[in-house]
One Martini backbone bead per residue (centre of mass of N, CA, C, O) as a GRO file, in nm:
protein
  490
    1UNK     BB    1   0.094   0.037   0.025
    2UNK     BB    2   0.060   0.359  -0.035
    3UNK     BB    3   0.184   0.649   0.103
    4UNK     BB    4   0.148   0.937   0.226
    5UNK     BB    5   0.302   1.198   0.262
    6UNK     BB    6   0.414   1.369   0.503
    7UNK     BB    7   0.259   1.627   0.668
    8UNK     BB    8   0.483   1.604   0.887
    9UNK     BB    9   0.815   1.721   0.987
   10UNK     BB   10   0.964   1.546   1.251
   11UNK     BB   11   1.208   1.525   1.453
   12UNK     BB   12   1.414   1.325   1.613
   13UNK     BB   13   1.358   1.254   1.978
   14UNK     BB   14   1.463   1.008   2.111
   15UNK     BB   15   1.195   0.895   2.193
   16UNK     BB   16   0.918   0.742   2.059
   17UNK     BB   17   0.683   0.918   2.119
   18UNK     BB   18   0.468   0.989   2.339
   19UNK     BB   19   0.387   0.987   2.670
   20UNK     BB   20   0.209   0.740   2.859
   21UNK     BB   21   0.065   0.563   3.086
   22UNK     BB   22   0.192   0.267   3.110
   23UNK     BB   23  -0.022   0.046   2.911
   24UNK     BB   24  -0.108   0.286   2.743
   25UNK     BB   25  -0.256   0.336   2.419
   26UNK     BB   26  -0.244   0.620   2.196
   27UNK     BB   27  -0.477   0.736   1.937
   28UNK     BB   28  -0.462   1.005   1.722
   29UNK     BB   29  -0.706   1.156   1.492
   30UNK     BB   30  -0.764   1.248   1.135
   31UNK     BB   31  -1.017   1.366   0.916
   32UNK     BB   32  -1.015   1.413   0.565
   33UNK     BB   33  -1.314   1.499   0.464
   34UNK     BB   34  -1.532   1.271   0.465
   35UNK     BB   35  -1.706   1.165   0.742
   36UNK     BB   36  -1.724   0.888   0.903
   37UNK     BB   37  -1.892   0.696   1.134
   38UNK     BB   38  -1.616   0.520   1.156
   39UNK     BB   39  -1.336   0.377   1.337
   40UNK     BB   40  -1.136   0.101   1.297
   41UNK     BB   41  -0.988  -0.152   1.521
   42UNK     BB   42  -0.782  -0.377   1.641
   43UNK     BB   43  -0.818  -0.634   1.871
   44UNK     BB   44  -0.565  -0.741   2.104
   45UNK     BB   45  -0.589  -1.053   2.139
   46UNK     BB   46  -0.316  -1.159   2.293
   47UNK     BB   47  -0.167  -0.966   2.059
   48UNK     BB   48  -0.324  -0.972   1.812
   49UNK     BB   49  -0.383  -0.930   1.437
   50UNK     BB   50  -0.726  -0.883   1.327
   51UNK     BB   51  -1.001  -0.792   1.134
   52UNK     BB   52  -1.221  -0.967   1.278
   53UNK     BB   53  -1.121  -0.799   1.546
   54UNK     BB   54  -1.319  -0.522   1.631
   55UNK     BB   55  -1.326  -0.181   1.693
   56UNK     BB   56  -1.484   0.148   1.765
   57UNK     BB   57  -1.501   0.493   1.658
   58UNK     BB   58  -1.625   0.830   1.670
   59UNK     BB   59  -1.613   1.096   1.503
   60UNK     BB   60  -1.623   1.412   1.492
   61UNK     BB   61  -1.721   1.697   1.317
   62UNK     BB   62  -1.389   1.738   1.252
   63UNK     BB   63  -1.248   1.432   1.248
   64UNK     BB   64  -1.192   1.343   1.533
   65UNK     BB   65  -0.998   1.087   1.714
   66UNK     BB   66  -0.997   0.823   1.981
   67UNK     BB   67  -0.760   0.571   2.096
   68UNK     BB   68  -0.768   0.304   2.345
   69UNK     BB   69  -0.505   0.085   2.462
   70UNK     BB   70  -0.418  -0.217   2.635
   71UNK     BB   71  -0.062  -0.295   2.690
   72UNK     BB   72   0.258  -0.480   2.758
   73UNK     BB   73   0.313  -0.481   2.442
   74UNK     BB   74   0.441  -0.502   2.138
   75UNK     BB   75   0.234  -0.404   1.849
   76UNK     BB   76  -0.031  -0.441   1.628
   77UNK     BB   77  -0.240  -0.185   1.463
   78UNK     BB   78  -0.536  -0.161   1.282
   79UNK     BB   79  -0.681   0.071   1.045
   80UNK     BB   80  -1.018   0.203   0.945
   81UNK     BB   81  -1.285   0.353   0.734
   82UNK     BB   82  -1.257   0.119   0.532
   83UNK     BB   83  -1.168  -0.140   0.325
   84UNK     BB   84  -0.956   0.066   0.171
   85UNK     BB   85  -0.893   0.250   0.431
   86UNK     BB   86  -0.566   0.182   0.551
   87UNK     BB   87  -0.356   0.088   0.845
   88UNK     BB   88  -0.039   0.049   1.028
   89UNK     BB   89   0.067  -0.002   1.368
   90UNK     BB   90   0.343   0.043   1.582
   91UNK     BB   91   0.315  -0.036   1.928
   92UNK     BB   92   0.364   0.104   2.260
   93UNK     BB   93   0.372   0.122   2.576
   94UNK     BB   94   0.299   0.457   2.674
   95UNK     BB   95   0.206   0.569   2.389
   96UNK     BB   96   0.174   0.813   2.122
   97UNK     BB   97  -0.033   0.848   1.821
   98UNK     BB   98  -0.040   1.003   1.489
   99UNK     BB   99  -0.313   1.027   1.255
  100UNK     BB  100  -0.412   1.019   0.897
  101UNK     BB  101  -0.714   1.060   0.692
  102UNK     BB  102  -0.710   1.129   0.343
  103UNK     BB  103  -1.009   1.124   0.157
  104UNK     BB  104  -0.914   1.311  -0.094
  105UNK     BB  105  -0.754   1.075  -0.169
  106UNK     BB  106  -0.683   0.795  -0.373
  107UNK     BB  107  -0.400   0.776  -0.243
  108UNK     BB  108  -0.243   0.771   0.046
  109UNK     BB  109  -0.442   0.804   0.305
  110UNK     BB  110  -0.232   0.702   0.510
  111UNK     BB  111  -0.078   0.858   0.808
  112UNK     BB  112   0.209   0.948   1.003
  113UNK     BB  113   0.285   1.240   1.242
  114UNK     BB  114   0.500   1.137   1.417
  115UNK     BB  115   0.818   1.024   1.519
  116UNK     BB  116   0.739   0.725   1.387
  117UNK     BB  117   0.701   0.762   1.072
  118UNK     BB  118   0.946   0.626   0.932
  119UNK     BB  119   0.873   0.321   1.019
  120UNK     BB  120   0.575   0.316   0.949
  121UNK     BB  121   0.608   0.363   0.648
  122UNK     BB  122   0.788   0.119   0.590
  123UNK     BB  123   0.583  -0.097   0.676
  124UNK     BB  124   0.341  -0.001   0.481
  125UNK     BB  125   0.523  -0.100   0.217
  126UNK     BB  126   0.470  -0.376   0.264
  127UNK     BB  127   0.343  -0.661   0.206
  128UNK     BB  128  -0.047  -0.696   0.183
  129UNK     BB  129  -0.221  -0.940   0.149
  130UNK     BB  130  -0.536  -1.083   0.205
  131UNK     BB  131  -0.378  -1.353   0.125
  132UNK     BB  132  -0.130  -1.586   0.121
  133UNK     BB  133  -0.184  -1.688  -0.174
  134UNK     BB  134  -0.111  -1.418  -0.305
  135UNK     BB  135   0.187  -1.423  -0.214
  136UNK     BB  136   0.254  -1.707  -0.349
  137UNK     BB  137   0.195  -1.653  -0.655
  138UNK     BB  138   0.473  -1.519  -0.731
  139UNK     BB  139   0.617  -1.835  -0.698
  140UNK     BB  140   0.463  -2.062  -0.873
  141UNK     BB  141   0.659  -2.065  -1.141
  142UNK     BB  142   0.862  -2.211  -0.981
  143UNK     BB  143   1.049  -2.519  -1.059
  144UNK     BB  144   1.277  -2.438  -0.850
  145UNK     BB  145   1.345  -2.445  -0.524
  146UNK     BB  146   1.599  -2.262  -0.499
  147UNK     BB  147   1.473  -2.019  -0.648
  148UNK     BB  148   1.243  -1.965  -0.459
  149UNK     BB  149   1.410  -1.922  -0.202
  150UNK     BB  150   1.585  -1.689  -0.306
  151UNK     BB  151   1.357  -1.485  -0.360
  152UNK     BB  152   1.241  -1.480  -0.076
  153UNK     BB  153   1.506  -1.408   0.081
  154UNK     BB  154   1.558  -1.139  -0.051
  155UNK     BB  155   1.306  -0.998   0.058
  156UNK     BB  156   1.344  -1.053   0.354
  157UNK     BB  157   1.627  -0.924   0.393
  158UNK     BB  158   1.556  -0.640   0.290
  159UNK     BB  159   1.338  -0.572   0.503
  160UNK     BB  160   1.504  -0.622   0.763
  161UNK     BB  161   1.741  -0.424   0.702
  162UNK     BB  162   1.586  -0.160   0.746
  163UNK     BB  163   1.543  -0.222   1.061
  164UNK     BB  164   1.840  -0.250   1.136
  165UNK     BB  165   1.906   0.047   1.078
  166UNK     BB  166   1.707   0.168   1.276
  167UNK     BB  167   1.850   0.041   1.520
  168UNK     BB  168   2.133   0.161   1.481
  169UNK     BB  169   1.999   0.467   1.468
  170UNK     BB  170   1.774   0.477   1.700
  171UNK     BB  171   1.469   0.468   1.590
  172UNK     BB  172   1.461   0.190   1.727
  173UNK     BB  173   1.402  -0.075   1.922
  174UNK     BB  174   1.427  -0.403   2.005
  175UNK     BB  175   1.120  -0.469   2.013
  176UNK     BB  176   1.046  -0.369   1.732
  177UNK     BB  177   1.244  -0.543   1.575
  178UNK     BB  178   1.141  -0.822   1.667
  179UNK     BB  179   0.858  -0.790   1.554
  180UNK     BB  180   0.932  -0.747   1.252
  181UNK     BB  181   1.109  -0.994   1.208
  182UNK     BB  182   0.895  -1.203   1.280
  183UNK     BB  183   0.686  -1.112   1.072
  184UNK     BB  184   0.863  -1.170   0.819
  185UNK     BB  185   0.910  -1.470   0.877
  186UNK     BB  186   0.615  -1.550   0.888
  187UNK     BB  187   0.541  -1.466   0.602
  188UNK     BB  188   0.766  -1.618   0.428
  189UNK     BB  189   0.714  -1.901   0.535
  190UNK     BB  190   0.415  -1.907   0.447
  191UNK     BB  191   0.466  -1.865   0.149
  192UNK     BB  192   0.638  -2.112   0.096
  193UNK     BB  193   0.445  -2.331   0.215
  194UNK     BB  194   0.203  -2.260   0.032
  195UNK     BB  195   0.332  -2.306  -0.244
  196UNK     BB  196   0.396  -2.607  -0.193
  197UNK     BB  197   0.112  -2.704  -0.122
  198UNK     BB  198  -0.013  -2.632  -0.395
  199UNK     BB  199   0.167  -2.821  -0.559
  200UNK     BB  200   0.063  -3.076  -0.424
  201UNK     BB  201  -0.236  -3.046  -0.499
  202UNK     BB  202  -0.197  -3.032  -0.806
  203UNK     BB  203  -0.073  -3.314  -0.831
  204UNK     BB  204  -0.313  -3.471  -0.707
  205UNK     BB  205  -0.513  -3.342  -0.946
  206UNK     BB  206  -0.347  -3.356  -1.228
  207UNK     BB  207  -0.187  -3.049  -1.267
  208UNK     BB  208   0.083  -3.161  -1.266
  209UNK     BB  209   0.439  -3.218  -1.186
  210UNK     BB  210   0.519  -2.979  -0.933
  211UNK     BB  211   0.602  -3.199  -0.722
  212UNK     BB  212   0.906  -3.267  -0.544
  213UNK     BB  213   1.183  -3.344  -0.363
  214UNK     BB  214   1.281  -3.049  -0.337
  215UNK     BB  215   1.016  -2.937  -0.216
  216UNK     BB  216   1.007  -3.121   0.024
  217UNK     BB  217   1.273  -3.020   0.152
  218UNK     BB  218   1.189  -2.724   0.178
  219UNK     BB  219   0.953  -2.776   0.365
  220UNK     BB  220   1.130  -2.891   0.592
  221UNK     BB  221   1.312  -2.641   0.628
  222UNK     BB  222   1.097  -2.436   0.717
  223UNK     BB  223   1.017  -2.650   0.979
  224UNK     BB  224   1.270  -2.725   1.149
  225UNK     BB  225   1.218  -2.431   1.307
  226UNK     BB  226   0.973  -2.327   1.452
  227UNK     BB  227   0.826  -2.013   1.561
  228UNK     BB  228   0.672  -2.077   1.840
  229UNK     BB  229   0.906  -2.001   2.048
  230UNK     BB  230   0.821  -1.722   1.957
  231UNK     BB  231   0.620  -1.490   2.110
  232UNK     BB  232   0.582  -1.289   1.850
  233UNK     BB  233   0.420  -1.459   1.644
  234UNK     BB  234   0.125  -1.388   1.744
  235UNK     BB  235   0.153  -1.073   1.649
  236UNK     BB  236   0.124  -1.155   1.372
  237UNK     BB  237  -0.084  -1.128   1.090
  238UNK     BB  238   0.043  -1.431   0.992
  239UNK     BB  239  -0.008  -1.655   1.203
  240UNK     BB  240  -0.247  -1.827   1.087
  241UNK     BB  241  -0.107  -1.905   0.823
  242UNK     BB  242   0.133  -2.043   0.950
  243UNK     BB  243  -0.018  -2.255   1.119
  244UNK     BB  244  -0.169  -2.383   0.881
  245UNK     BB  245   0.085  -2.466   0.719
  246UNK     BB  246   0.188  -2.658   0.940
  247UNK     BB  247  -0.047  -2.855   0.935
  248UNK     BB  248  -0.011  -2.943   0.642
  249UNK     BB  249   0.274  -3.054   0.682
  250UNK     BB  250   0.209  -3.270   0.899
  251UNK     BB  251   0.010  -3.424   0.722
  252UNK     BB  252   0.221  -3.507   0.515
  253UNK     BB  253   0.425  -3.652   0.701
  254UNK     BB  254   0.173  -3.849   0.809
  255UNK     BB  255   0.004  -3.934   0.533
  256UNK     BB  256  -0.277  -3.736   0.493
  257UNK     BB  257  -0.193  -3.602   0.200
  258UNK     BB  258  -0.441  -3.745   0.023
  259UNK     BB  259  -0.691  -3.806  -0.187
  260UNK     BB  260  -0.826  -4.038  -0.035
  261UNK     BB  261  -0.837  -3.907   0.250
  262UNK     BB  262  -0.985  -3.645   0.169
  263UNK     BB  263  -1.238  -3.775   0.050
  264UNK     BB  264  -1.320  -3.924   0.310
  265UNK     BB  265  -1.344  -3.672   0.488
  266UNK     BB  266  -1.570  -3.528   0.325
  267UNK     BB  267  -1.784  -3.756   0.371
  268UNK     BB  268  -1.811  -3.706   0.690
  269UNK     BB  269  -1.858  -3.395   0.765
  270UNK     BB  270  -1.575  -3.346   0.974
  271UNK     BB  271  -1.355  -3.124   0.914
  272UNK     BB  272  -1.348  -2.935   1.167
  273UNK     BB  273  -1.289  -3.144   1.378
  274UNK     BB  274  -1.028  -3.238   1.250
  275UNK     BB  275  -0.871  -2.969   1.244
  276UNK     BB  276  -0.875  -2.916   1.551
  277UNK     BB  277  -0.737  -3.178   1.634
  278UNK     BB  278  -0.472  -3.109   1.477
  279UNK     BB  279  -0.407  -2.849   1.622
  280UNK     BB  280  -0.381  -2.986   1.905
  281UNK     BB  281  -0.149  -3.180   1.810
  282UNK     BB  282   0.067  -2.962   1.665
  283UNK     BB  283   0.025  -2.732   1.858
  284UNK     BB  284   0.088  -2.534   2.096
  285UNK     BB  285  -0.107  -2.478   2.369
  286UNK     BB  286  -0.057  -2.153   2.391
  287UNK     BB  287  -0.200  -2.118   2.075
  288UNK     BB  288  -0.481  -2.256   2.044
  289UNK     BB  289  -0.684  -2.038   2.112
  290UNK     BB  290  -0.610  -1.851   1.872
  291UNK     BB  291  -0.647  -2.044   1.637
  292UNK     BB  292  -0.934  -2.152   1.701
  293UNK     BB  293  -1.077  -1.880   1.723
  294UNK     BB  294  -1.018  -1.799   1.430
  295UNK     BB  295  -1.142  -2.047   1.291
  296UNK     BB  296  -1.435  -2.025   1.395
  297UNK     BB  297  -1.490  -1.749   1.280
  298UNK     BB  298  -1.430  -1.799   0.983
  299UNK     BB  299  -1.639  -2.032   0.944
  300UNK     BB  300  -1.892  -1.873   1.046
  301UNK     BB  301  -1.869  -1.630   0.838
  302UNK     BB  302  -1.958  -1.801   0.580
  303UNK     BB  303  -2.255  -1.901   0.620
  304UNK     BB  304  -2.321  -2.235   0.616
  305UNK     BB  305  -2.443  -2.356   0.882
  306UNK     BB  306  -2.289  -2.561   1.057
  307UNK     BB  307  -2.345  -2.766   1.327
  308UNK     BB  308  -2.053  -2.828   1.408
  309UNK     BB  309  -1.993  -2.537   1.531
  310UNK     BB  310  -2.158  -2.547   1.788
  311UNK     BB  311  -1.993  -2.769   1.940
  312UNK     BB  312  -1.712  -2.636   1.908
  313UNK     BB  313  -1.781  -2.382   2.073
  314UNK     BB  314  -1.855  -2.520   2.337
  315UNK     BB  315  -1.572  -2.639   2.374
  316UNK     BB  316  -1.419  -2.372   2.375
  317UNK     BB  317  -1.560  -2.251   2.629
  318UNK     BB  318  -1.460  -2.473   2.818
  319UNK     BB  319  -1.148  -2.431   2.766
  320UNK     BB  320  -1.213  -2.089   2.730
  321UNK     BB  321  -1.397  -1.899   2.940
  322UNK     BB  322  -1.208  -1.609   2.896
  323UNK     BB  323  -1.231  -1.550   2.605
  324UNK     BB  324  -1.212  -1.288   2.365
  325UNK     BB  325  -1.352  -1.446   2.116
  326UNK     BB  326  -1.650  -1.513   2.200
  327UNK     BB  327  -1.795  -1.235   2.138
  328UNK     BB  328  -1.764  -1.291   1.819
  329UNK     BB  329  -1.874  -1.588   1.780
  330UNK     BB  330  -2.156  -1.613   1.916
  331UNK     BB  331  -2.347  -1.470   1.705
  332UNK     BB  332  -2.286  -1.677   1.477
  333UNK     BB  333  -2.388  -1.932   1.627
  334UNK     BB  334  -2.675  -1.831   1.674
  335UNK     BB  335  -2.739  -1.821   1.370
  336UNK     BB  336  -2.716  -2.123   1.320
  337UNK     BB  337  -2.949  -2.204   1.503
  338UNK     BB  338  -3.169  -2.038   1.354
  339UNK     BB  339  -3.142  -2.173   1.082
  340UNK     BB  340  -3.238  -2.463   1.178
  341UNK     BB  341  -3.513  -2.368   1.274
  342UNK     BB  342  -3.611  -2.258   0.992
  343UNK     BB  343  -3.588  -2.520   0.812
  344UNK     BB  344  -3.877  -2.635   0.939
  345UNK     BB  345  -4.032  -2.436   0.784
  346UNK     BB  346  -4.224  -2.249   0.591
  347UNK     BB  347  -4.295  -2.083   0.318
  348UNK     BB  348  -4.337  -1.798   0.198
  349UNK     BB  349  -4.593  -1.682  -0.013
  350UNK     BB  350  -4.366  -1.482  -0.167
  351UNK     BB  351  -4.233  -1.751  -0.250
  352UNK     BB  352  -4.107  -1.851  -0.579
  353UNK     BB  353  -4.102  -2.132  -0.793
  354UNK     BB  354  -4.023  -2.198  -1.094
  355UNK     BB  355  -4.152  -2.384  -1.319
  356UNK     BB  356  -3.933  -2.610  -1.426
  357UNK     BB  357  -3.634  -2.496  -1.376
  358UNK     BB  358  -3.455  -2.745  -1.457
  359UNK     BB  359  -3.544  -2.689  -1.787
  360UNK     BB  360  -3.396  -2.412  -1.796
  361UNK     BB  361  -3.139  -2.306  -2.043
  362UNK     BB  362  -3.215  -1.989  -2.030
  363UNK     BB  363  -3.283  -1.663  -1.988
  364UNK     BB  364  -3.518  -1.649  -2.182
  365UNK     BB  365  -3.684  -1.878  -2.055
  366UNK     BB  366  -3.711  -1.740  -1.784
  367UNK     BB  367  -3.834  -1.466  -1.878
  368UNK     BB  368  -4.093  -1.599  -2.020
  369UNK     BB  369  -4.243  -1.651  -1.734
  370UNK     BB  370  -4.298  -1.357  -1.770
  371UNK     BB  371  -4.548  -1.141  -1.879
  372UNK     BB  372  -4.398  -0.865  -1.775
  373UNK     BB  373  -4.150  -0.649  -1.774
  374UNK     BB  374  -3.913  -0.607  -1.542
  375UNK     BB  375  -3.591  -0.752  -1.424
  376UNK     BB  376  -3.428  -0.838  -1.125
  377UNK     BB  377  -3.107  -0.990  -1.101
  378UNK     BB  378  -2.984  -1.250  -0.875
  379UNK     BB  379  -2.666  -1.383  -0.858
  380UNK     BB  380  -2.608  -1.683  -0.664
  381UNK     BB  381  -2.506  -1.853  -0.348
  382UNK     BB  382  -2.492  -2.034  -0.052
  383UNK     BB  383  -2.156  -1.990  -0.034
  384UNK     BB  384  -2.192  -1.669  -0.055
  385UNK     BB  385  -2.117  -1.412   0.145
  386UNK     BB  386  -2.173  -1.143  -0.020
  387UNK     BB  387  -2.458  -1.221  -0.097
  388UNK     BB  388  -2.573  -1.228   0.199
  389UNK     BB  389  -2.501  -0.934   0.274
  390UNK     BB  390  -2.717  -0.808   0.070
  391UNK     BB  391  -2.985  -0.904   0.219
  392UNK     BB  392  -3.000  -0.659   0.423
  393UNK     BB  393  -3.133  -0.474   0.163
  394UNK     BB  394  -3.425  -0.585   0.081
  395UNK     BB  395  -3.627  -0.369   0.167
  396UNK     BB  396  -3.524  -0.142  -0.015
  397UNK     BB  397  -3.546  -0.302  -0.276
  398UNK     BB  398  -3.851  -0.362  -0.277
  399UNK     BB  399  -3.945  -0.072  -0.279
  400UNK     BB  400  -3.814   0.007  -0.548
  401UNK     BB  401  -3.940  -0.215  -0.733
  402UNK     BB  402  -4.240  -0.160  -0.676
  403UNK     BB  403  -4.238   0.139  -0.776
  404UNK     BB  404  -4.132   0.008  -1.080
  405UNK     BB  405  -4.246  -0.270  -1.165
  406UNK     BB  406  -4.032  -0.494  -1.050
  407UNK     BB  407  -3.897  -0.795  -1.065
  408UNK     BB  408  -3.769  -1.066  -0.855
  409UNK     BB  409  -3.468  -1.258  -0.936
  410UNK     BB  410  -3.332  -1.571  -0.842
  411UNK     BB  411  -3.006  -1.709  -0.929
  412UNK     BB  412  -2.871  -2.018  -0.878
  413UNK     BB  413  -2.534  -2.196  -0.875
  414UNK     BB  414  -2.598  -2.441  -0.743
  415UNK     BB  415  -2.570  -2.756  -0.679
  416UNK     BB  416  -2.744  -3.040  -0.643
  417UNK     BB  417  -2.621  -3.110  -0.352
  418UNK     BB  418  -2.733  -2.796  -0.256
  419UNK     BB  419  -3.052  -2.777  -0.258
  420UNK     BB  420  -3.127  -2.769   0.044
  421UNK     BB  421  -2.956  -2.524   0.122
  422UNK     BB  422  -3.088  -2.327  -0.071
  423UNK     BB  423  -3.376  -2.338   0.058
  424UNK     BB  424  -3.287  -2.261   0.345
  425UNK     BB  425  -3.183  -1.980   0.270
  426UNK     BB  426  -3.448  -1.864   0.171
  427UNK     BB  427  -3.588  -1.885   0.439
  428UNK     BB  428  -3.393  -1.732   0.627
  429UNK     BB  429  -3.392  -1.461   0.426
  430UNK     BB  430  -3.661  -1.411   0.297
  431UNK     BB  431  -3.683  -1.447  -0.040
  432UNK     BB  432  -3.869  -1.255  -0.205
  433UNK     BB  433  -3.980  -1.413  -0.501
  434UNK     BB  434  -3.797  -1.556  -0.761
  435UNK     BB  435  -3.684  -1.903  -0.843
  436UNK     BB  436  -3.359  -2.039  -0.952
  437UNK     BB  437  -3.179  -2.334  -1.038
  438UNK     BB  438  -2.923  -2.377  -1.228
  439UNK     BB  439  -2.831  -2.538  -1.484
  440UNK     BB  440  -2.569  -2.611  -1.684
  441UNK     BB  441  -2.662  -2.437  -1.926
  442UNK     BB  442  -2.715  -2.174  -1.768
  443UNK     BB  443  -2.437  -2.144  -1.642
  444UNK     BB  444  -2.285  -2.118  -1.908
  445UNK     BB  445  -2.428  -1.861  -2.002
  446UNK     BB  446  -2.350  -1.684  -1.762
  447UNK     BB  447  -2.045  -1.701  -1.800
  448UNK     BB  448  -2.040  -1.581  -2.091
  449UNK     BB  449  -2.180  -1.315  -2.014
  450UNK     BB  450  -1.976  -1.215  -1.803
  451UNK     BB  451  -1.741  -1.390  -1.960
  452UNK     BB  452  -1.577  -1.515  -2.235
  453UNK     BB  453  -1.385  -1.707  -2.043
  454UNK     BB  454  -1.598  -1.827  -1.810
  455UNK     BB  455  -1.627  -1.633  -1.582
  456UNK     BB  456  -1.744  -1.568  -1.232
  457UNK     BB  457  -1.905  -1.316  -1.021
  458UNK     BB  458  -2.024  -1.314  -0.689
  459UNK     BB  459  -2.238  -1.102  -0.694
  460UNK     BB  460  -2.495  -1.058  -0.957
  461UNK     BB  461  -2.643  -0.790  -1.150
  462UNK     BB  462  -2.957  -0.742  -1.335
  463UNK     BB  463  -3.127  -0.605  -1.621
  464UNK     BB  464  -3.444  -0.719  -1.760
  465UNK     BB  465  -3.666  -0.858  -1.970
  466UNK     BB  466  -3.927  -1.087  -2.071
  467UNK     BB  467  -3.734  -1.159  -2.336
  468UNK     BB  468  -3.409  -1.143  -2.239
  469UNK     BB  469  -3.317  -0.857  -2.245
  470UNK     BB  470  -3.047  -0.657  -2.179
  471UNK     BB  471  -3.021  -0.356  -1.997
  472UNK     BB  472  -2.818  -0.439  -1.743
  473UNK     BB  473  -2.533  -0.618  -1.682
  474UNK     BB  474  -2.430  -0.406  -1.440
  475UNK     BB  475  -2.584  -0.378  -1.167
  476UNK     BB  476  -2.663  -0.266  -0.883
  477UNK     BB  477  -2.682  -0.306  -0.562
  478UNK     BB  478  -2.879  -0.311  -0.286
  479UNK     BB  479  -2.666  -0.115  -0.133
  480UNK     BB  480  -2.718   0.075  -0.414
  481UNK     BB  481  -2.995   0.234  -0.442
  482UNK     BB  482  -2.936   0.505  -0.585
  483UNK     BB  483  -2.795   0.387  -0.834
  484UNK     BB  484  -3.026   0.197  -0.919
  485UNK     BB  485  -3.240   0.412  -0.967
  486UNK     BB  486  -3.092   0.548  -1.202
  487UNK     BB  487  -3.090   0.295  -1.386
  488UNK     BB  488  -3.398   0.257  -1.404
  489UNK     BB  489  -3.447   0.577  -1.501
  490UNK     BB  490  -3.230   0.603  -1.753
   0.00000   0.00000   0.00000
């Protein structure tokens, strides 16, 4: 992420950041431009740093905000005003940090304006993919293990060297350096291990013989001395990816990473129980709470509503009754319980399944089942989290569509084996309107319509008429009601 050039140039003087009492960390901030409703920051549960666990503060009318966090250790705290406008702070107990979000800028929105700005800016320029597999992708074309390792180590060494110089020049202290060095090692070891694991999976799936003895040895070298003995590992935002990649490695070493065993495991529908059992087997006990807490939240957040998660969370609460993760996981697990209670109920009378939808092979055939008017099409699937997030705006959407005499059509691209889950989702979210679960011919047409290369991204919204003619191929989302209204009336 590119940072905005420093708004203030303040010379370094002795200790970095202003002093505040004890273990209190203070972050003072300023919003320039349109003031958002809130500023979110990561809640450092046990010193971790993860966007899943956030708290928020409300800026005042002038865009000023204040964040107070208590911690006895040096750690990372991430801030954002939206999913795009974000930055990371390295913070120490007893210090104050000043930040600015200049929302008038298209890039470089986040900046640090106190004495720590020089190393804060350097850290924020380091790679920060949203998922470790994106970081690994850069090295996936390397067919020689030594070349992959050399490329990764060059980047690792270069990044750590910058902070070694900061340490030598007394810009940072030993604690900050240890945190950053551990973070970089955690990231690049996870990148290497993930790239090798993907090569192993590709080979298992018959997608080329890209995993060989040299990559196996490199995988072993990465985890010859796992980072878990370093207490700062848990503070890295890459901790969960690192721990997960270690579990994959141990499964391989123990002979469990085979197509036959994975297929058998999927048939049991107890994958999450299995994964947590393996985490408890392979990871040190002192980090299991953090890894399992993160895992349960991540899986619950997908909103697939597996009953398996209810029992696993109950077990987690028994094992860790004072865990800070429970307050975040609990609402999601309660939602799973409500989902299964709803599954046994009847359909709302305003929910309609188009007759013989299984035999409708094209959008035109689907559209022709409507007698007249325009149709707003929502292409979704029961496994799609962003699709379900948009259902929160259905009341506003229905009001807009009814005002303009537009029918609402949901087209699911769920597979046959997910048909029960598809209908249960419709009940749970009370999706009033017309429904089709696309057969293979219709899915193929949708893919070609979305992209000539046959890819598709959902949720996807369209406006069409009852003849099947597309009025707007990329219509606005339900959450973008004002933009959608303009498109309807345009």
